[in-house]
N, C-alpha and C positions, 0 to 999 in steps of 0.2 A: 813787647806787646805784639801778639799775632794779628795779622791783617787778612781778612777774608772779605769777599764781596757778599755782604749780608744786608738785607733790607727788612725792616720791621713794619708791620701794619697793625692798625688798631682793631681790625676785625677781618674775618675770613672773606667777606664779600669784596673788600678793597684788595686783599691779597690776590684773589682769583681774577679780579678785573685787571690788576697790574700784569699778572702772568699772561692773560689773554692778549693784552696790548703789546707785550714784547715778543709774543710767539705767533703773531699774525702770519708771518711769512713761513710757509711750510718748509721744514727741514733745517730751521735755524736753531731750534731749541728742542730739548728732550727733558721731560719732567720725571722726577723721582718723587712720587706722591702716593698716597693711599688709593688714588684713582687710576694708577697705572700698575696693577699687580702683575706678577709673573703668571704665565699661562698654566693652568692646573693640569692640562692634559699632556704637558711636556715635562721632561725631567730638567734639572737645573742646567746642565751643560747645553741642552737643546734650547732652553730659554735664552741663554746668553749668546750662543752661536747664531741663533736665528737673526739677530740684528745684522751681523756681517753678511750672512747669506742673502738676506733680502735687500738691504740698503747698499752694501758694498759689492754685491754679486760675487762673493768669495765662494770657493768650493766648500762643501760640507767639512771635509777633513781639515782644511786650513782653518776654518772658523772654529771648529771644535778644539784644535790645538791652541789657537789664540785665547779662547775662553778658558781652557785648562791652565794656561800660563798665568792669567789674571787670578784665577781661583787660588793657585799656588802662592802668589804674592801675598794673599790675605790668609793663607793657611786654611782655606776652605775646600780644598780638593776632595775631601771625603764626602762632600755634599753632591758631587757631580751627577750621581745616578739617582738621587732622591727627588721626590716630587715637592713642589712648594709647600704643600700641606704638612710635610714632615720636618719643616724648618721653623726655627724660632723667629720672632719678630725682628730681632737684631740681625740674625742671619739673612732673613728676607730683605731687610734694608740694605745690607752690604751687597747682596747679590743684585739688587736693583741698581745700585751704584755701578757695579761692574758692567751690568747690561747697558746702562746709559753711556759708560765710557767707551763702549765698542763703536759708537758713532763718533768718528774722529773730528768732524768739522762743525760741530754744533756746540751750543752753550748748554751745559747741564744745569737744570734748575731744580734744586732740592726744596720741596715745599713742606713746611712744618715738620722738620725732622724729629723734634721732641714729642710729637704726637704719634709718629709712626712706630716708635719703639721705646722701650724703657730700659735703661741700663744705669748702673752706678756712675759710669763715666760717659754718658751719652755724647756730649760735645767732643770730648777727647777722641772718642771712637770715630765720630764723623770726620774730624779734621785729619786724623791719622790715616783713614781710608783714602781721603782725597789726596793726601800727600803720597801715599804708597802707589796709588793708581796714576799719579802725576797728572791730575786734572784740576788742581786747585785754581789755576789761572783762568780756566774756562768754566768755572762753576759759580753760580749765584745761589745763595741760600735765602729763601723767603720764609719769614716766620712772623708770629704774632708778637706785638709789643709786650704781651703778658710774660714772655720768656726773655725779655731784654736783659734783666739782671743776671740770668743764668750765663749769658754770653759775657757780660761785663765781669762777672766773678772769675771767669777763666782768662781774663785779659785780652778778649777778642774785640777789636774795634768794629763798629757797626754803623750803617746808615739807617736812618729812621724815616719812614714815610707816614705822615699822619693825615 
C-alpha cells in the first residue's frame, strides 16, 4: 500500500482554512491549486524558471536549464515555448508541480488535484509525477472527503480531517 501525506476535508472552507493555518509563515509552503495559475504572458519555460530567478536568485540561463531538465523528466519538453493557454488541464497541472518543485526548501501543497484536471488515471499520474520529480517527501495533498474512496481504491493511505 502506497503512503503519501494526504488529508481530507468535509468541505472546501475547512480545507482552505487548514492551508492558511499551515502556510502562515512566508516561504514555507507553495500551493498547486486552481488559484495559482501559470502566468499567461510568459511561455512555459519562463513560468517555471521564474521561480529560481526570483526566489533563488539564479541567472536566467541556469534557471532555464534547470526548468528544461525537469520538463524532460516528464517528457514535456515540447511545451517549453508554448503559452499556458495552449496546454491541456493535465499538462498545466504537471507544469504547476514542476514550477512548485523549483522552490527547494518548501512544502508543496497540492490542493484538490482531482478538481484541477480530469484523466483516466488521475491519481496514478499525480503520484508518478511526485516520484519522478523526487518531491513526494515534501508534498502534502489536501482534498475533499468526497474523493476519499478514489484514493482508497488505489491503495493509498490517507489522513482524514473532519
